[in-house]
All heavy atoms as an XYZ file, in Angstrom:
739
protein
N      87.543    132.020    155.277
C      88.296    131.467    154.179
C      88.250    132.461    153.013
O      87.219    133.057    152.759
C      87.673    130.123    153.762
C      88.687    129.222    153.182
S      88.255    127.515    152.717
C      86.934    126.991    153.722
N      89.358    132.653    152.306
C      89.369    133.568    151.172
C      88.335    133.193    150.109
O      88.051    132.018    149.884
C      90.792    133.442    150.619
C      91.609    133.009    151.789
C      90.698    132.119    152.586
N      87.808    134.215    149.450
C      86.803    134.042    148.405
C      87.389    134.456    147.067
O      88.148    135.422    146.986
C      85.558    134.906    148.718
O      85.052    134.532    149.996
C      84.472    134.714    147.677
N      87.017    133.730    146.027
C      87.486    133.991    144.674
C      86.274    134.040    143.748
O      85.354    133.240    143.875
C      88.448    132.893    144.211
C      89.633    132.760    145.137
C      89.548    131.989    146.299
C      90.812    133.443    144.881
C      90.617    131.889    147.174
C      91.892    133.349    145.756
C      91.783    132.573    146.901
O      92.835    132.493    147.761
N      86.295    134.986    142.832
C      85.251    135.097    141.820
C      85.910    134.730    140.493
O      86.892    135.367    140.091
C      84.672    136.518    141.764
C      83.656    136.641    140.624
C      84.039    136.882    143.100
N      85.386    133.699    139.842
C      85.931    133.261    138.558
C      84.954    133.645    137.453
O      83.787    133.250    137.486
C      86.173    131.759    138.565
N      85.433    134.436    136.512
C      84.660    134.810    135.342
C      85.010    133.793    134.260
O      86.180    133.676    133.878
C      85.024    136.229    134.908
C      84.924    137.295    135.999
C      85.475    138.621    135.497
C      83.498    137.430    136.482
N      84.011    133.052    133.801
C      84.257    131.918    132.910
C      83.676    132.172    131.527
O      82.544    132.652    131.396
C      83.646    130.652    133.492
C      84.069    130.311    134.933
C      83.251    129.172    135.479
C      85.547    129.990    134.984
N      84.455    131.831    130.515
C      84.005    131.915    129.127
C      84.074    130.526    128.514
O      85.094    129.842    128.647
C      84.910    132.858    128.320
O      84.853    134.153    128.846
N      83.011    130.135    127.850
C      83.013    128.838    127.182
C      84.003    128.831    126.036
O      84.124    129.804    125.301
C      81.625    128.516    126.627
C      80.672    127.968    127.629
C      80.974    127.329    128.787
C      79.248    128.011    127.559
N      79.824    126.965    129.435
C      78.761    127.368    128.705
C      78.348    128.528    126.637
C      77.407    127.221    128.959
C      77.001    128.380    126.883
C      76.529    127.733    128.032
N      84.681    127.724    125.886
C      85.499    127.474    124.701
C      84.564    126.943    123.617
O      83.366    126.711    123.867
C      86.566    126.418    125.007
O      85.904    125.200    125.382
C      87.512    126.867    126.125
N      85.088    126.710    122.430
C      84.269    126.094    121.373
C      83.718    124.752    121.851
O      82.553    124.425    121.615
C      85.085    125.904    120.099
C      85.396    127.212    119.395
O      84.722    128.230    119.690
O      86.315    127.231    118.551
N      84.548    123.990    122.532
C      84.111    122.694    123.076
C      82.983    122.881    124.081
O      82.006    122.147    124.076
C      85.298    121.985    123.739
C      84.941    120.714    124.475
C      86.150    120.112    125.163
O      87.179    119.920    124.530
N      86.032    119.818    126.447
N      83.126    123.879    124.953
C      82.106    124.135    125.968
C      80.767    124.506    125.370
O      79.713    124.079    125.846
N      80.787    125.301    124.305
C      79.545    125.688    123.640
C      78.906    124.471    122.981
O      77.691    124.272    123.068
C      79.797    126.812    122.603
C      78.566    127.058    121.752
C      80.214    128.081    123.299
N      79.727    123.649    122.337
C      79.178    122.441    121.697
C      78.491    121.535    122.715
O      77.532    120.849    122.397
C      80.283    121.666    120.976
C      80.654    122.219    119.627
C      81.525    121.252    118.831
N      82.735    120.863    119.511
C      83.877    121.535    119.485
N      83.969    122.658    118.802
N      84.942    121.090    120.122
N      79.005    121.543    123.936
C      78.475    120.668    124.994
C      77.596    121.431    125.981
O      77.510    121.065    127.151
C      79.639    120.004    125.738
C      80.460    119.123    124.827
O      79.926    118.415    123.987
N      81.771    119.181    124.981
N      76.928    122.491    125.527
C      76.133    123.337    126.426
C      75.073    122.555    127.201
O      74.732    122.911    128.318
C      75.467    124.494    125.664
C      74.325    124.083    124.768
C      73.026    124.057    125.241
C      74.564    123.701    123.454
C      71.978    123.656    124.428
C      73.530    123.313    122.636
C      72.238    123.281    123.119
O      71.211    122.881    122.317
N      74.562    121.483    126.639
C      73.502    120.721    127.316
C      73.989    120.086    128.615
O      73.185    119.784    129.489
C      72.946    119.636    126.392
C      72.159    120.204    125.231
C      71.621    119.096    124.345
C      70.898    119.678    123.149
N      70.413    118.623    122.246
N      75.305    119.916    128.749
C      75.882    119.282    129.943
C      76.363    120.296    130.976
O      76.993    119.919    131.956
C      77.072    118.405    129.542
C      76.691    117.301    128.582
O      75.527    116.851    128.611
O      77.569    116.883    127.799
N      76.079    121.568    130.778
C      76.679    122.600    131.622
C      76.309    122.453    133.101
O      77.158    122.665    133.967
C      76.367    124.014    131.100
O      77.120    124.956    131.858
C      74.887    124.354    131.173
N      75.072    122.079    133.410
C      74.684    121.933    134.819
C      75.433    120.772    135.464
O      75.900    120.882    136.611
C      73.176    121.744    134.935
N      75.585    119.681    134.733
C      76.324    118.529    135.265
C      77.806    118.862    135.418
O      78.445    118.432    136.372
C      76.154    117.308    134.356
C      74.749    116.724    134.375
C      73.759    117.462    133.477
O      74.194    118.253    132.596
O      72.549    117.285    133.671
N      78.337    119.648    134.465
C      79.740    120.039    134.571
C      79.961    120.933    135.781
O      80.989    120.828    136.461
C      80.194    120.757    133.294
C      80.257    119.843    132.091
C      80.998    120.430    130.905
N      80.707    121.811    130.594
C      80.055    122.217    129.511
N      79.559    121.346    128.653
N      79.880    123.512    129.284
N      79.010    121.800    136.069
C      79.118    122.663    137.247
C      79.131    121.821    138.518
O      79.913    122.080    139.438
C      77.967    123.670    137.271
N      78.280    120.819    138.554
C      78.244    119.928    139.721
C      79.564    119.168    139.865
O      80.091    119.024    140.967
C      77.078    118.947    139.574
C      76.811    118.143    140.816
C      75.545    117.301    140.684
O      74.539    117.808    140.155
O      75.579    116.137    141.128
N      80.113    118.715    138.750
C      81.398    118.011    138.781
C      82.509    118.931    139.269
O      83.395    118.514    140.029
C      81.723    117.450    137.399
N      82.477    120.198    138.848
C      83.473    121.158    139.324
C      83.355    121.336    140.834
O      84.362    121.371    141.543
C      83.328    122.498    138.605
C      84.168    123.591    139.209
C      85.547    123.456    139.328
C      83.589    124.763    139.656
C      86.325    124.467    139.892
C      84.354    125.775    140.210
C      85.718    125.625    140.334
N      82.133    121.445    141.336
C      81.923    121.578    142.777
C      82.507    120.409    143.541
O      83.169    120.583    144.568
N      82.307    119.200    143.027
C      82.852    118.002    143.678
C      84.378    117.982    143.622
O      85.041    117.652    144.609
C      82.300    116.739    143.022
O      80.909    116.653    143.223
N      84.938    118.344    142.457
C      86.390    118.367    142.314
C      87.011    119.408    143.238
O      88.035    119.160    143.882
C      86.767    118.645    140.865
N      86.383    120.574    143.319
C      86.887    121.636    144.203
C      86.874    121.163    145.649
O      87.840    121.374    146.391
C      86.055    122.904    144.036
N      85.788    120.515    146.036
C      85.677    120.017    147.411
C      86.774    119.001    147.708
O      87.342    118.994    148.795
C      84.302    119.407    147.635
C      83.997    119.118    149.078
C      82.523    118.791    149.293
O      81.734    118.739    148.355
N      82.169    118.565    150.523
N      87.082    118.162    146.732
C      88.148    117.178    146.914
C      89.514    117.805    147.126
O      90.404    117.182    147.700
N      89.677    119.037    146.672
C      90.939    119.761    146.855
C      90.943    120.633    148.103
O      91.945    121.266    148.418
C      91.212    120.643    145.631
C      91.508    119.900    144.329
C      91.486    120.875    143.157
C      92.852    119.193    144.421
N      89.805    120.709    148.801
C      89.720    121.541    149.996
C      89.097    122.899    149.747
O      89.100    123.760    150.622
N      88.566    123.119    148.545
C      87.873    124.370    148.210
C      86.373    124.096    148.225
O      85.933    122.954    148.402
C      88.318    124.865    146.836
N      85.598    125.149    148.036
C      84.141    124.989    148.045
C      83.519    125.925    147.015
O      83.792    127.129    147.032
C      83.615    125.315    149.437
C      82.175    124.961    149.636
C      81.804    125.071    151.107
N      80.489    125.685    151.156
C      80.083    126.579    152.006
N      80.886    126.997    152.946
N      78.885    127.072    151.956
N      82.715    125.359    146.122
C      81.961    126.151    145.161
C      80.742    126.688    145.894
O      79.836    125.940    146.243
C      81.544    125.298    143.961
C      80.681    125.979    142.912
C      81.402    127.168    142.284
C      80.245    124.972    141.852
N      80.726    128.005    146.150
C      79.616    128.600    146.879
C      78.404    128.797    145.989
O      77.268    128.597    146.418
C      80.020    129.956    147.464
C      81.119    129.932    148.513
C      81.433    131.350    148.970
C      80.726    129.056    149.687
N      78.669    129.212    144.741
C      77.567    129.413    143.805
C      78.130    129.532    142.411
O      79.300    129.874    142.226
C      76.749    130.658    144.146
C      75.271    130.434    143.915
O      74.878    129.710    142.991
N      74.450    131.044    144.737
N      77.268    129.257    141.450
C      77.629    129.438    140.050
C      76.425    130.048    139.355
O      75.288    129.693    139.653
C      78.093    128.123    139.398
C      78.726    128.395    138.040
C      76.971    127.113    139.312
C      79.623    127.279    137.559
N      76.708    131.008    138.489
C      75.651    131.711    137.772
C      75.943    131.641    136.270
O      77.084    131.828    135.858
C      75.595    133.190    138.190
C      75.376    133.393    139.659
C      76.452    133.591    140.517
C      74.095    133.386    140.199
C      76.262    133.773    141.878
C      73.898    133.566    141.561
C      74.981    133.756    142.388
O      74.793    133.933    143.736
N      74.932    131.398    135.488
C      75.034    131.474    134.036
C      74.637    132.891    133.666
O      73.603    133.390    134.113
C      74.133    130.431    133.377
C      74.694    129.044    133.516
C      75.420    128.367    132.581
C      74.627    128.176    134.651
N      75.790    127.129    133.060
C      75.320    126.987    134.345
C      74.046    128.277    135.921
C      75.450    125.926    135.218
C      74.175    127.215    136.806
C      74.869    126.066    136.455
N      75.444    133.557    132.877
C      75.255    134.981    132.643
C      75.167    135.301    131.149
O      75.564    134.500    130.303
C      76.414    135.787    133.267
O      77.652    135.340    132.715
C      76.447    135.613    134.778
N      74.661    136.485    130.880
C      74.594    137.027    129.528
C      75.553    138.206    129.496
O      75.558    139.036    130.405
C      73.151    137.483    129.201
C      73.097    138.136    127.831
C      72.187    136.309    129.288
N      76.378    138.271    128.498
C      77.354    139.350    128.402
C      78.707    138.789    128.025
O      78.799    137.725    127.422
N      79.778    139.465    128.400
C      81.111    139.026    127.972
C      81.561    137.710    128.616
O      82.474    137.069    128.117
C      82.026    140.178    128.362
C      81.278    140.952    129.383
C      79.818    140.728    129.117
N      80.940    137.300    129.712
C      81.266    136.033    130.360
C      80.030    135.156    130.369
O      78.907    135.635    130.494
C      81.780    136.263    131.791
C      83.056    137.069    131.783
C      83.033    138.436    132.030
C      84.269    136.467    131.482
C      84.201    139.187    131.984
C      85.436    137.212    131.432
C      85.395    138.561    131.679
O      86.547    139.292    131.619
N      80.252    133.857    130.237
C      79.142    132.906    130.170
C      78.713    132.402    131.539
O      77.555    132.025    131.722
C      79.535    131.721    129.280
C      79.862    132.184    127.869
O      78.988    132.830    127.258
O      80.982    131.918    127.398
N      79.648    132.375    132.474
C      79.357    131.920    133.834
C      80.183    132.721    134.824
O      81.255    133.233    134.475
C      79.728    130.439    134.020
C      79.089    129.432    133.092
C      80.044    129.029    132.009
C      78.665    128.220    133.879
N      79.706    132.788    136.048
C      80.459    133.374    137.151
C      80.396    132.364    138.300
O      79.310    131.953    138.707
C      79.872    134.730    137.603
C      80.604    135.251    138.824
C      79.915    135.745    136.466
N      81.558    131.963    138.781
C      81.629    131.019    139.901
C      82.205    131.738    141.111
O      83.162    132.512    140.994
C      82.498    129.817    139.538
N      81.629    131.474    142.271
C      82.132    132.028    143.532
C      82.649    130.845    144.339
O      81.896    129.908    144.636
C      81.035    132.797    144.296
C      81.600    133.390    145.577
C      80.429    133.880    143.416
N      83.945    130.899    144.658
C      84.632    129.775    145.286
C      85.320    130.241    146.556
O      85.889    131.333    146.596
C      85.689    129.202    144.307
C      86.486    128.083    144.942
C      85.039    128.747    143.006
N      85.276    129.417    147.578
C      86.081    129.627    148.789
C      87.202    128.606    148.778
O      86.979    127.453    148.404
C      85.252    129.405    150.047
C      84.478    130.575    150.530
C      83.803    130.317    151.869
O      83.676    129.148    152.295
O      83.386    131.292    152.479
N      88.377    129.035    149.177
C      89.520    128.127    149.280
C      90.408    128.608    150.417
O      90.446    129.802    150.707
C      90.299    128.090    147.970
N      91.133    127.692    151.040
C      91.977    128.108    152.170
C      93.145    128.992    151.769
O      93.669    129.726    152.595
C      92.461    126.780    152.766
C      92.291    125.772    151.685
C      91.164    126.253    150.828
N      93.550    128.936    150.485
C      94.695    129.729    150.038
C      94.682    129.840    148.514
O      93.899    129.163    147.840
C      96.007    129.116    150.534
C      96.102    127.631    150.219
O      95.877    127.249    149.052
O      96.385    126.842    151.135
N      95.556    130.699    147.996
C      95.632    130.921    146.552
C      95.997    129.642    145.794
O      95.501    129.406    144.695
C      96.669    132.002    146.223
C      96.249    133.388    146.683
O      95.067    133.587    147.023
O      97.125    134.279    146.689
N      96.880    128.838    146.381
C      97.309    127.620    145.709
C      96.145    126.654    145.499
O      96.004    126.063    144.431
C      98.430    126.928    146.512
C      99.729    127.703    146.520
C      99.779    128.782    147.604
O      98.824    128.920    148.400
O     100.787    129.510    147.637
N      95.300    126.507    146.504
C      94.156    125.602    146.396
C      93.151    126.126    145.383
O      92.636    125.375    144.549
C      93.482    125.414    147.772
O      94.462    124.919    148.697
C      92.318    124.448    147.697
N      92.885    127.426    145.411
C      91.967    128.023    144.441
C      92.503    127.843    143.029
O      91.758    127.474    142.110
C      91.755    129.506    144.752
N      93.801    128.073    142.849
C      94.407    127.933    141.535
C      94.352    126.497    141.053
O      94.037    126.228    139.883
C      95.857    128.450    141.561
O      95.843    129.817    141.993
C      96.516    128.351    140.203
N      94.613    125.550    141.947
C      94.549    124.135    141.575
C      93.141    123.760    141.117
O      92.971    123.062    140.114
C      94.982    123.261    142.754
N      92.127    124.233    141.840
C      90.739    123.921    141.473
C      90.402    124.503    140.109
O      89.779    123.834    139.266
C      89.781    124.451    142.533
N      90.819    125.738    139.853
C      90.509    126.372    138.576
C      91.349    125.824    137.433
O      90.877    125.740    136.294
C      90.615    127.886    138.702
C      89.482    128.431    139.585
C      89.824    129.794    140.138
C      88.173    128.456    138.821
N      92.564    125.385    137.711
C      93.358    124.702    136.690
C      92.711    123.375    136.301
O      92.655    123.021    135.121
C      94.785    124.452    137.193
C      95.741    125.619    137.108
C      97.056    125.281    137.804
C      96.003    126.016    135.658
N      92.221    122.662    137.295
C      91.536    121.404    137.019
C      90.299    121.658    136.157
O      90.030    120.936    135.203
C      91.167    120.699    138.317
C      90.666    119.293    138.078
C      90.473    118.516    139.350
N      91.766    118.125    139.910
C      91.890    117.414    141.020
N      90.809    117.036    141.695
N      93.072    117.080    141.468
N      89.558    122.711    136.494
C      88.377    123.070    135.705
C      88.782    123.411    134.267
O      88.204    122.894    133.312
C      87.658    124.266    136.339
C      86.502    124.866    135.539
C      85.367    123.861    135.410
C      86.021    126.148    136.194
N      89.759    124.269    134.097
C      90.194    124.666    132.769
C      90.791    123.521    131.971
O      90.656    123.461    130.748
N      91.418    122.582    132.669
C      92.041    121.444    132.009
C      91.067    120.532    131.294
O      91.460    119.801    130.378
N      89.808    120.579    131.678
C      88.795    119.758    131.015
C      88.534    120.294    129.606
O      88.148    119.555    128.710
C      87.496    119.724    131.857
C      86.388    118.968    131.151
C      87.776    119.107    133.221
N      88.730    121.602    129.413
C      88.644    122.188    128.094
C      87.350    122.881    127.733
O      87.187    123.328    126.599
N      86.423    123.010    128.666
C      85.137    123.638    128.367
C      85.087    125.127    128.645
O      84.229    125.823    128.104
C      84.014    122.944    129.144
C      83.790    121.534    128.659
O      83.596    121.306    127.471
N      83.833    120.579    129.568
N      85.977    125.632    129.501
C      85.975    127.053    129.856
C      87.395    127.587    129.983
O      88.340    126.831    130.209
C      85.226    127.338    131.189
C      83.746    127.029    131.085
C      85.865    126.612    132.347
N      87.488    128.896    129.850
C      88.685    129.651    130.208
C      88.268    130.575    131.347
O      87.127    131.021    131.395
C      89.166    130.489    129.029
C      89.724    129.671    127.899
C      90.452    130.525    126.896
N      90.953    129.986    125.675
C      90.958    128.750    125.233
N      90.441    127.814    125.934
N      91.479    128.403    124.076
N      89.184    130.852    132.248
C      88.792    131.629    133.427
C      89.670    132.853    133.643
O      90.835    132.875    133.268
C      88.830    130.750    134.676
O      90.148    130.351    134.964
N      89.049    133.849    134.242
C      89.731    135.007    134.796
C      89.305    135.038    136.255
O      88.106    135.076    136.549
C      89.283    136.310    134.094
O      89.612    136.211    132.711
C      89.952    137.521    134.713
N      90.264    134.968    137.157
C      89.929    134.822    138.564
C      90.297    136.068    139.347
O      91.371    136.638    139.165
C      90.647    133.593    139.160
O      90.320    132.455    138.357
C      90.213    133.343    140.589
N      89.399    136.469    140.226
C      89.580    137.643    141.069
C      89.540    137.219    142.532
O      88.667    136.450    142.924
C      88.441    138.648    140.816
C      88.169    139.007    139.357
C      86.829    139.722    139.237
C      89.283    139.866    138.828
N      90.443    137.733    143.324
C      90.386    137.518    144.773
C      89.419    138.554    145.316
O      89.564    139.753    145.063
C      91.776    137.683    145.376
C      91.864    137.749    146.895
C      91.389    136.484    147.577
N      91.786    136.463    148.969
C      91.040    136.924    149.974
N      89.854    137.457    149.748
N      91.484    136.854    151.214
N      88.396    138.098    146.022
C      87.376    138.996    146.570
C      87.583    139.136    148.076
O      87.918    138.170    148.758
C      85.983    138.446    146.280
N      87.384    140.353    148.595
C      87.532    140.635    150.022
C      86.175    140.991    150.614
O      85.491    141.884    150.107
C      88.507    141.797    150.247
C      89.909    141.471    149.833
C      90.316    141.663    148.518
C      90.812    140.951    150.741
C      91.603    141.354    148.120
C      92.117    140.633    150.352
C      92.510    140.832    149.028
N      85.803    140.301    151.664
C      84.582    140.633    152.394
C      84.810    141.880    153.238
O      85.929    142.412    153.331
N      83.748    142.350    153.865
C      83.826    143.592    154.641
C      84.880    143.519    155.753
O      85.704    144.430    155.901
C      82.452    143.910    155.242
C      82.449    145.195    156.034
C      81.119    145.433    156.732
N      81.195    146.622    157.531
C      80.678    147.796    157.188
N      80.026    147.920    156.054
N      80.791    148.833    157.972
N      84.868    142.459    156.541
C      85.835    142.346    157.643
C      87.262    142.290    157.112
O      88.167    142.908    157.683
C      85.527    141.122    158.494
C      84.272    141.268    159.324
C      83.964    140.028    160.146
O      84.814    139.112    160.222
O      82.861    139.977    160.719
N      87.462    141.558    156.024
C      88.796    141.497    155.433
C      89.239    142.882    154.967
O      90.384    143.285    155.176
C      88.813    140.534    154.248
C      88.668    139.074    154.637
C      88.528    138.196    153.409
O      87.596    138.431    152.615
O      89.362    137.291    153.255
N      88.341    143.599    154.331
C      88.682    144.930    153.828
C      88.975    145.885    154.972
O      89.880    146.732    154.866
C      87.556    145.464    152.938
C      87.982    146.624    152.088
S      89.321    146.139    150.976
C      90.172    147.670    150.795
N      88.265    145.760    156.067
C      88.552    146.600    157.227
C      89.951    146.337    157.751
O      90.669    147.276    158.138
C      87.496    146.387    158.310
C      86.151    147.023    157.933
C      85.028    146.701    158.906
O      85.181    145.816    159.781
O      83.972    147.356    158.785
N      90.401    145.075    157.742
C      91.765    144.749    158.164
C      92.785    145.333    157.192
O      93.829    145.841    157.603
C      91.948    143.235    158.311
C      91.228    142.657    159.518
C      91.669    141.244    159.830
N      91.452    140.293    158.752
C      90.323    139.579    158.563
N      89.309    139.701    159.402
N      90.236    138.729    157.571
N      92.483    145.266    155.897
C      93.363    145.845    154.890
C      93.499    147.345    155.109
O      94.608    147.903    155.089
C      92.839    145.541    153.459
C      93.596    146.361    152.420
C      92.941    144.053    153.153
N      92.387    148.012    155.338
C      92.391    149.467    155.555
C      93.183    149.805    156.811
O      93.980    150.755    156.833
C      90.957    150.007    155.627
C      90.306    149.906    154.242
C      90.926    151.442    156.148
C      88.808    150.140    154.240
N      93.017    149.013    157.864
C      93.747    149.257    159.102
C      95.257    149.120    158.868
O      96.048    149.938    159.391
C      93.290    148.283    160.188
N      95.672    148.142    158.077
C      97.097    147.992    157.772
C      97.599    149.161    156.953
O      98.695    149.684    157.186
C      97.345    146.694    156.987
C      97.479    145.494    157.836
C      97.921    144.301    156.997
C      98.080    143.104    157.900
N      98.610    141.947    157.188
N      96.811    149.580    155.978
C      97.221    150.674    155.095
C      97.322    151.986    155.859
O      98.196    152.816    155.589
C      96.239    150.824    153.930
N      96.432    152.167    156.841
C      96.418    153.405    157.620
C      97.588    153.467    158.605
O      97.912    154.526    159.104
C      95.078    153.552    158.360
N      98.168    152.282    158.875
C      99.342    152.225    159.724
C      99.009    152.402    161.155
O      99.545    152.765    162.047
């Protein structure tokens, strides 16, 4: 299943509600699962992003729906990256090599 890395930044609302961040992460995992995606892991970070979420989803539409639902709550803004595992990258290289 495709993997997505979401770089998350707290909004003003998210910072005000920092005490609930672990529960919000759990709620996101449940919501993602309800859409057919899976929260593989979430990390709280120091630096330009406050959290990093690693999500699996069957397709871009499902991943986008899960992250839109997350952003719609108003606690974070996201930048999402499609991540390729080794086997996927080998297939990409094989296609590129022709």
